[in-house]
C-alpha positions as CSV (number, residue, x, y, z in Angstrom):
1,M,6.4,6.4,-59.1
2,E,7.5,3.0,-57.9
3,P,5.4,1.3,-55.2
4,G,8.4,1.0,-52.9
5,R,9.1,4.8,-53.1
6,W,5.6,5.7,-52.0
7,P,6.2,7.1,-48.5
8,Y,3.0,6.0,-46.8
9,K,0.0,3.8,-47.2
10,P,-3.5,5.3,-47.3
11,T,-4.9,3.2,-44.4
12,P,-2.9,4.6,-41.5
13,I,-3.8,8.2,-42.6
14,W,-7.5,7.3,-42.4
15,R,-7.0,5.6,-39.0
16,R,-5.1,8.6,-37.8
17,L,-7.8,11.0,-39.1
18,I,-10.5,8.9,-37.4
19,A,-8.5,8.9,-34.2
20,V,-8.0,12.7,-34.3
21,V,-11.7,13.3,-35.0
22,G,-12.7,10.9,-32.3
23,L,-10.3,12.5,-29.8
24,A,-11.6,16.0,-30.7
25,T,-15.2,14.8,-30.3
26,F,-14.4,13.2,-27.0
27,T,-12.7,16.3,-25.7
28,A,-15.6,18.5,-26.8
29,V,-18.1,16.2,-25.1
30,C,-16.1,16.1,-21.9
31,T,-15.7,19.9,-21.9
32,I,-19.4,20.4,-22.4
33,A,-20.2,17.9,-19.6
34,L,-17.7,19.6,-17.3
35,M,-19.2,23.0,-18.0
36,A,-22.7,21.7,-17.4
37,I,-21.6,20.2,-14.0
38,V,-19.9,23.4,-13.0
39,L,-23.0,25.5,-14.0
40,L,-25.3,23.1,-12.1
41,A,-23.0,23.3,-9.0
42,A,-22.9,27.1,-9.2
43,A,-26.7,27.3,-9.5
44,V,-27.2,24.9,-6.5
45,G,-24.6,26.8,-4.5
46,A,-26.4,30.1,-5.3
47,L,-29.7,28.7,-4.3
48,L,-28.3,27.3,-1.0
49,L,-26.5,30.6,-0.3
50,E,-29.7,32.5,-0.9
51,A,-31.7,30.1,1.4
52,V,-29.1,30.5,4.2
53,V,-28.8,34.3,3.9
54,G,-32.5,34.9,3.3
């Protein structure tokens, strides 16, 4: 195969792969952090409600 006919260079694929993996990791971390904040808020809200009602 001639060099000119090779449709892509290897470097952009690695960069794209790293970008996708980085984005997935960032999304996962953000999701976990958001869930932790929501759970914490729910626990604090439940404690406050229990204190007010009780």
